[in-house]
TIFITI-980454 format. One line per 4 residues: number of its first residue (from 1); their letters; for each residue z, x, y of C-alpha. Coordinates in Angstrom, 2 decimals. Each point is the difference from the previous one (the first is absolute). Example, Ala and Ser with C-alpha at 12.3 -4.5 7.8 and 13.67 -1.06 7.14 Angstrom:
REM TIFITI-980454
1> as> 7.80/12.30/-4.50; -0.66/1.37/3.44
END
This chain:
REM TIFITI-980454
1> mipd> 70.93/-78.95/10.19; -1.38/2.46/1.43; -0.91/-0.47/3.62; -3.52/0.10/1.03
5> kcip> 0.65/2.47/3.07; 0.78/2.53/-3.03; -3.26/-0.38/-1.80; -3.44/1.08/1.85
9> phrr> -1.83/-2.83/0.80; -3.01/0.32/-1.65; 2.13/0.34/-3.19; 1.98/-3.48/0.72
13> dfll> -1.75/-1.62/-2.62; 0.58/1.75/-2.91; 4.28/-1.39/0.40; 1.37/-2.13/-2.69
17> pksp> -0.25/-3.79/-0.11; 2.61/-0.87/1.08; 0.75/-2.26/-2.65; 3.96/-0.52/-1.78
21> kfvl> -0.68/1.51/-2.95; -0.66/3.50/1.68; 3.27/0.00/1.33; 1.67/2.76/-1.38
25> smsp> 3.81/-1.43/-0.94; 1.04/3.32/-1.02; -0.52/1.38/3.81; -0.09/-1.17/3.75
29> iepi> -2.67/2.62/0.96; -3.60/-1.15/-1.23; -2.75/2.75/-1.30; -2.95/0.50/1.20
33> rlsa> -3.24/1.32/-1.14; -1.06/3.77/-0.21; -3.00/-0.18/2.26; 2.37/-0.79/2.54
37> lnak> 2.56/1.83/-1.21; -3.32/2.97/0.54; -0.36/-1.10/3.28; 2.81/0.81/0.79
41> ikqa> 0.01/3.75/-1.51; -3.58/0.37/1.76; 1.76/-1.61/3.26; 2.79/3.00/-0.21
45> iaga> -2.46/2.18/-0.43; -1.77/-0.30/1.74; 2.36/0.53/2.86; 1.38/2.86/-1.07
49> fgal> -3.01/1.66/-0.59; -2.74/-1.98/1.31; -0.49/2.30/3.43; 0.12/3.56/-2.07
53> nfwv> -2.08/2.28/-1.57; 1.17/2.92/-2.37; -0.99/3.10/-0.52; 0.89/0.66/-4.55
57> iadl> -0.88/2.90/-1.53; 0.52/-1.75/-3.89; -2.75/0.61/-3.44; -2.82/-2.22/-0.52
61> tnhg> -0.02/-1.65/-3.56; -1.59/-2.87/-1.76; -2.99/-0.16/2.69; -2.35/-2.65/-0.69
65> fkaa> -3.82/-0.53/2.30; -0.75/-3.46/0.67; -4.23/1.40/1.34; -1.30/-3.73/0.04
69> knyh> 2.82/0.08/3.20; 0.99/3.17/0.50; 3.15/-0.21/-0.63; 2.78/2.33/-1.57
73> yfel> 3.03/-0.55/-2.27; 2.49/2.24/0.12; 3.53/1.02/-0.93; 1.70/2.88/2.21
77> vekd> 3.11/1.88/-2.12; 2.52/2.40/0.92; 1.10/2.06/-2.85; 3.28/2.12/0.03
81> plss> -1.45/3.67/0.07; 1.73/1.62/-3.05; -0.12/-2.89/-2.62; -2.96/-2.05/1.27
85> dima> 2.05/-4.07/-0.49; -1.77/-1.91/2.55; 2.97/-0.35/2.95; -2.32/-2.61/1.52
89> kisg> -3.01/-1.72/-0.72; -1.43/-2.76/1.95; -3.78/-2.11/0.73; -2.63/0.91/2.19
93> sawg> -3.74/-0.95/1.25; -3.03/0.95/2.13; -2.76/-2.03/1.10; -1.64/-0.50/2.92
97> naaa> 0.16/2.64/2.33; 3.00/2.10/-2.23; -2.99/0.11/-2.79; -2.47/1.23/3.04
101> kisl> 3.29/2.74/0.62; -0.11/0.59/-3.71; -4.18/0.72/-0.58; 1.08/2.56/2.94
105> ferq> 1.88/1.54/-1.92; -1.09/0.52/-3.08; -3.24/2.07/2.01; 2.36/1.92/2.52
109> tgqr> 2.04/1.20/-3.05; -1.96/-0.50/-2.91; 2.21/-1.44/-1.91; -0.31/-3.74/-1.34
113> ftsn> 2.96/-2.11/0.58; 1.17/-0.38/-3.30; 3.28/-0.36/-2.17; 1.93/3.76/-0.14
117> invl> -0.51/1.20/3.87; 2.58/0.73/2.12; -0.86/-1.93/3.78; 1.42/-0.54/3.14
121> vnvs> -1.21/-3.49/0.96; 1.63/-2.55/2.77; 1.19/-3.40/-1.02; 1.17/-3.06/0.88
125> vdfh> 2.17/-2.37/-1.92; -1.15/-3.40/-0.87; 0.82/-2.57/-2.44; -1.59/-2.38/-1.79
129> pvyg> 1.46/-3.19/-1.26; -2.60/0.76/-3.26; -0.52/3.45/-0.06; 3.94/0.52/0.99
133> lrvt> 0.84/3.40/2.25; -2.61/2.58/-0.02; -1.22/2.82/3.42; -3.23/-0.57/1.21
137> lndi> -1.90/3.04/1.15; -0.75/0.54/3.21; -1.32/4.03/0.26; -0.28/2.60/-2.19
141> dpnf> 0.41/4.30/1.02; -2.61/1.84/-1.26; 1.69/3.14/0.85; 3.36/-0.64/-1.55
145> tlgv> -1.80/-0.46/-3.80; -2.50/3.09/1.45; 2.76/2.26/0.12; 1.51/-1.36/-3.32
149> leqq> -3.59/1.14/-1.73; 0.11/3.32/2.27; 3.34/0.83/-1.28; -0.78/-0.80/-2.80
153> kqat> -3.46/1.75/-0.13; 1.65/3.75/1.97; 3.10/-0.31/-2.95; -2.69/-0.09/-3.11
157> lekl> -2.11/2.73/2.23; 3.04/2.34/0.44; 0.76/-0.65/-4.00; -3.67/1.40/-1.05
161> aten> 0.78/2.70/2.05; 3.17/0.65/-0.73; -0.09/-0.40/-4.24; -3.43/1.83/0.02
165> pdfi> -0.08/2.60/1.70; -2.80/1.92/-2.18; -2.80/-2.63/1.35; 1.21/-1.09/3.48
169> wrvg> 1.03/1.16/3.09; 1.11/-1.60/3.28; -1.25/2.00/2.73; 1.39/-1.80/2.86
173> drfl> -1.23/-3.56/0.22; -3.02/1.56/-2.14; -0.23/-0.35/-3.97; -1.45/2.94/-2.13
177> trnn> -1.01/-0.72/-3.23; -1.76/1.64/-3.16; -2.80/-2.53/0.00; -0.50/-0.18/4.22
181> qlkl> -0.28/3.74/-0.66; -2.72/-0.19/-2.24; -3.89/1.10/1.01; -2.42/-1.87/0.24
185> prvi> -3.18/0.44/-2.60; -3.00/1.05/2.23; -1.10/-3.63/-1.84; 1.73/-3.06/-0.92
189> qria> -2.49/-2.02/-2.68; 2.73/-0.67/-3.32; 2.73/-2.61/1.30; 2.86/-1.81/-1.43
193> lita> 0.85/-2.99/2.06; 2.80/-1.35/-0.96; 0.32/-4.17/1.40; 1.04/-3.41/-0.85
197> pgsa> -2.57/-1.39/-2.18; -2.37/-2.39/2.27; 1.37/1.58/3.14; -2.29/-0.49/2.96
201> gaed> 1.12/3.27/1.60; -1.35/1.80/-3.29; -3.85/-2.35/0.01; 0.23/1.17/3.95
205> frht> 0.42/3.68/-1.17; -2.72/-0.07/-2.27; -2.37/-1.78/1.76; 0.74/2.95/3.25
209> lfsn> -0.27/2.31/-2.36; -3.57/-0.84/-2.20; -1.65/-1.40/3.26; 0.56/3.62/2.57
213> pqqy> -3.22/0.92/1.54; -0.06/3.40/-1.71; -0.44/-1.98/-3.35; 2.58/2.74/-1.75
217> hfli> 0.58/-1.03/-4.03; 3.49/-0.68/-0.16; 2.01/-0.83/-3.83; 3.42/-2.37/0.29
221> deyl> 1.79/0.01/-2.83; 2.13/-3.47/0.54; 4.17/0.01/-0.58; 0.91/-3.46/0.07
225> tgvq> 3.53/-0.69/1.76; 2.59/-2.34/1.36; 0.29/1.59/3.42; 2.34/-2.69/1.25
229> gesn> 4.00/-0.65/-0.43; 2.41/2.53/-0.84; -0.13/-1.27/-3.97; -3.54/1.86/-0.17
233> adqf> 1.45/3.52/1.10; 0.12/1.13/-3.66; -3.40/-1.57/-0.94; -1.69/1.79/3.46
237> vekl> 1.88/3.62/-1.29; -1.35/-0.61/-3.48; -4.02/0.07/0.99; 0.93/2.71/1.89
241> vsvf> 0.89/1.93/-2.99; -2.82/-1.34/-1.90; -2.55/1.45/2.19; 1.79/2.87/-0.22
245> tsgk> 0.23/0.51/-3.59; -4.20/-1.53/-0.42; -1.34/3.42/-0.18; -2.42/-0.50/2.84
249> hyda> -0.41/2.42/3.06; 0.43/-2.36/2.51; -0.87/0.61/4.09; 2.22/-2.08/1.18
253> vvit> 2.35/-3.03/-1.52; -0.46/-3.16/3.17; 2.35/-2.73/0.29; -0.80/-3.51/1.24
257> rggg> 1.63/-2.77/0.71; -1.77/-3.65/2.05; 1.48/-2.98/0.66; 3.23/-1.92/-0.54
261> sqsd> 3.36/0.69/2.88; 0.94/2.05/1.80; 2.82/0.40/-1.82; -2.05/0.86/-3.73
265> flif> 0.66/3.88/1.10; 3.09/-0.06/-0.07; -1.00/2.03/-3.59; -1.31/2.80/1.50
269> dnyr> 3.73/1.06/1.50; 0.98/0.45/-3.70; 1.97/2.85/-0.55; -2.46/0.68/-3.40
273> igka> -3.18/-0.53/1.20; 0.49/2.39/3.33; 1.74/2.65/-2.34; -3.08/-0.52/-2.91
277> iakf> -2.89/0.24/2.92; 1.89/2.99/1.28; -0.32/2.18/-2.84; -3.41/-1.30/-0.87
281> pvpv> -2.16/2.71/-1.16; -3.09/-1.24/1.20; 0.05/-1.29/4.05; 0.02/-3.79/0.57
285> itgi> -1.13/-1.54/2.52; 1.91/-3.87/1.06; -1.83/-2.78/1.26; 2.58/-3.07/0.32
289> ghqk> -1.16/-2.18/2.80; 2.76/0.47/2.45; -0.51/0.61/3.61; 3.81/1.32/0.90
293> neti> 2.37/2.09/-1.10; -0.16/2.27/-2.60; 1.23/-0.12/-3.70; 1.81/1.98/-2.44
297> adlm> -3.59/0.18/-2.10; -1.59/1.01/3.18; 2.41/2.92/0.61; -0.49/1.87/-3.42
301> ahtp> -3.40/-0.87/-0.19; -3.01/2.56/0.90; -1.91/-2.82/2.40; 1.59/-2.69/1.43
305> lktp> -2.95/-2.83/1.12; 1.24/-3.50/1.41; -2.75/-1.62/-2.25; -1.89/0.06/-3.23
309> tkaa> -3.39/0.23/2.54; 1.62/2.75/1.49; 0.73/2.23/-2.88; -3.35/-0.65/-0.75
313> efii> -1.85/0.83/3.48; 2.70/3.32/-0.87; -2.16/1.36/-2.88; -3.41/-0.94/1.08
317> ahnr> 0.78/1.84/3.32; 1.68/2.98/-1.91; -2.97/0.06/-2.08; -1.93/0.65/2.73
321> afee> 1.86/1.89/2.42; -1.45/2.55/-4.01; -3.53/-0.44/0.15; -0.16/-0.07/3.90
325> alls> 1.73/3.77/-0.77; -2.42/0.69/-2.00; -3.04/-0.94/2.21; 2.00/2.00/2.89
329> fekt> -0.08/2.38/-1.99; -3.68/0.02/-0.98; -1.07/-1.03/3.38; 1.69/3.58/0.98
333> ilir> -1.65/1.95/-2.81; -2.87/-1.07/1.76; 0.74/0.33/3.08; 1.47/4.32/0.05
337> sqaf> -2.98/0.59/-3.25; -2.49/-1.60/3.36; 1.76/2.35/2.48; 0.34/3.22/-2.23
341> isth> -3.50/-0.21/-0.78; -1.17/-0.36/3.54; 2.18/2.74/1.79; -0.76/2.57/-3.12
345> kdal> -3.57/-1.41/0.37; -1.50/3.33/1.57; 1.30/1.99/-2.12; -0.41/-1.97/-2.96
349> aqtn> -3.55/0.41/1.05; 0.40/4.00/0.75; 1.60/0.33/-4.18; -2.43/-2.14/-0.50
353> qsii> -2.97/2.31/1.10; 1.62/2.98/-1.01; 0.69/-1.74/-3.97; -3.64/-0.21/0.43
357> nasr> -1.32/3.19/1.64; 2.29/1.56/-2.95; -1.26/-1.67/-2.95; -3.64/1.61/1.57
361> srlf> 1.33/3.23/-0.49; 1.47/-0.08/-2.77; -2.62/-2.23/-1.34; -2.59/3.04/1.13
365> kaht> 2.12/2.32/-0.95; 0.47/-1.40/-3.64; -3.19/-0.05/-0.26; -1.17/3.56/1.04
369> ella> 2.32/0.98/-2.88; -1.85/-2.37/-2.96; -3.17/1.43/1.18; 1.93/3.48/-0.18
373> lsst> 1.02/-0.67/-3.52; -3.26/-1.47/-0.68; -1.43/2.73/-0.08; 2.23/2.08/-1.11
377> titq> 0.43/-2.11/-3.18; -3.96/0.42/-0.38; -0.80/3.32/0.03; 3.84/1.31/-0.95
381> pkii> -0.81/-0.64/-3.93; -3.61/1.05/0.45; 1.67/4.10/1.18; 2.79/-1.05/-3.11
385> lsgr> -2.68/-0.46/-2.26; -2.58/2.89/0.40; 3.85/2.42/-0.49; 0.71/-1.44/-2.34
389> lnem> -3.19/0.96/-1.43; -0.45/3.24/0.90; 3.24/-0.33/-1.34; -0.93/-1.02/-3.44
393> knlv> -2.92/2.39/-0.24; 2.51/3.12/0.73; 2.25/-0.98/-2.42; -2.96/-0.42/-3.10
397> anfk> -1.37/3.02/1.29; 3.03/1.90/-0.39; 1.01/-2.00/-2.77; -3.02/1.68/-1.61
401> qask> 0.28/3.54/0.79; 3.73/-0.33/-1.57; -0.95/-1.63/-2.93; -2.10/1.76/-0.70
405> hflk> 2.26/3.89/0.58; 2.88/-1.83/-2.12; -2.79/-1.54/-2.48; -0.71/4.39/-0.55
409> nqqg> 3.50/1.26/0.64; 1.47/-2.67/-3.08; -3.44/1.42/-1.98; 1.20/3.10/0.11
413> nlah> 3.55/-0.68/-0.36; -0.91/-1.62/-3.34; -2.28/2.44/-0.99; 2.37/2.47/0.42
417> qlsv> 2.53/-2.27/-2.12; -2.82/-0.46/-2.10; -0.01/3.50/-0.73; 4.23/0.10/-0.50
421> vril> -0.55/-2.17/-2.54; -2.36/1.60/-1.56; 1.93/3.06/0.19; 3.42/-1.72/-1.18
425> spen> -1.87/-1.95/-3.22; 1.76/0.64/-3.01; -4.22/1.19/-1.47; 0.47/2.79/2.59
429> ilrk> 3.74/1.49/-1.12; -0.45/-0.63/-3.58; -3.45/2.67/0.46; 2.65/2.23/1.66
433> gfai> 2.55/0.43/-2.90; 2.88/-2.95/0.90; 0.30/-2.92/-3.18; 0.34/-2.94/0.13
437> ikqn> 3.49/-0.82/-2.45; 0.66/-3.76/-2.16; 2.83/-1.05/-1.76; -0.52/-3.21/-1.19
441> gris> -2.71/-0.95/1.80; 0.78/0.73/3.07; -0.08/3.22/2.46; 3.40/1.62/0.40
445> snad> 0.82/2.38/2.85; 3.24/1.07/-1.03; 1.26/2.00/-3.33; 3.80/-1.45/0.21
449> siqp> -1.85/-2.90/-2.33; -2.04/2.12/-2.36; 1.62/1.89/-3.08; -0.66/1.95/-2.23
453> gdti> -1.27/-1.61/-3.04; -1.86/-2.62/1.94; -3.55/-0.65/-0.68; -1.82/0.12/3.89
457> dvii> -3.43/0.12/0.36; -1.71/2.57/3.04; -3.30/-0.22/1.88; -1.67/2.18/1.31
461> sqqq> -3.35/0.54/1.10; -2.07/-1.87/-2.24; 2.01/-0.18/-2.59; 3.44/-1.87/-1.37
465> lttt> 2.30/1.50/-2.12; 2.54/-1.14/-1.93; 2.92/2.44/-1.04; 4.07/0.29/-0.86
469> vnsk> 2.17/1.78/2.16; 1.94/2.97/-1.92; 1.94/0.98/2.77; 0.51/-1.14/3.67
473> tdyd> 1.15/2.99/2.46; 0.57/0.05/3.72; -2.92/1.61/2.36; 1.18/1.71/3.67
477> grdf> -3.57/-0.84/1.02; -1.17/3.34/0.46; -3.65/-0.84/-1.13; -0.19/-2.06/3.43
481> nv> 1.47/2.12/2.79; -3.08/-0.20/2.36
END
């Protein structure tokens, strides 16, 4: 039998009945209930660990949360850094004040208390008769997790700058990127909005933008994607690619996020998203709803802002600045014009009077010249016409005189020619003893063709003789020598 003093008083009613049939004949030691054994273990562990707390570094796995009881349950594991094999594991839980510490941890770090994070926690060791050996979380160090996250972030930033020197440059603690070196358009009107479906942040952005007091008009195209969790990083990058390949000329790309836990910001520390934003050819404005540290997306973007509402207010203020610049320019022109007119008022008046006087003088002179030209125009044609008439009369008289003289001369010449013609007429020549010889009906002036024996006609004054040539001799022409 087990002595009663070995069993806690509140568990003694669970002793086995003292009936002989339960006595083990093979062993002098009687069995105990499991609850009794667990009670002993609990007592031993309480004696060894009851007053002790331990700060433990471990990975969090199998996390669950019962909101109704504000109760967390999880496992702490340690893995081999080379093989990732589990080297140690123990169950754990947190509630009450510890659950409040977890909420504070999430607010301070922006990291949700969930599986697959590395934490530094303060725990106490406990053994429960039903749930077994476990640790109870008493506190959690946000600085440790912040350090781990910051190390991861800095490593990602270093990788971005090292692997992409064409469009990401580190200058001290700042990062210059192709995107944040772009110049914003003077007016931002057409916007590509990358956000989650049904996002409250997107609604805040649109409401603020469209209710602007200046009544600026905006065109917004939504590109919907998940903005929580590393698994959505590729989808997020694809949406940026869709904006680029849309063929639309956007003035800016706005990234918003609203709602969800602080740990959902981790997607914006993703390498692929940071790289895509840094090289994007359109200015990127972030408004992803954080109030603390900048994400990698913020550092790579053109203009990082804390919330979607702030992003909308920035765009409105940017457009308002352009409008005010135009109004100021207009006002400057008016003021300078008035000042110029005032300064040069007397000079302008004098110039105006000079112009008036010069115009009058010029008009008077032109009028005088016009009158003189008019008088000349009236009298000159009469003088010219009179001169032309006299010239015509003289020309007619001269023509008559010349005509008479010409006719008289021509008549004398004609009489002379007529006298010559009469003297040289065949009739007068024949009367002087000359004759005309015809052969075969034709007048012949050359005796070469006439041969002795030929019949010829000899025409003398008032007679024609027909004769036959008896002989032909050369003649020296002595009778005709004068």
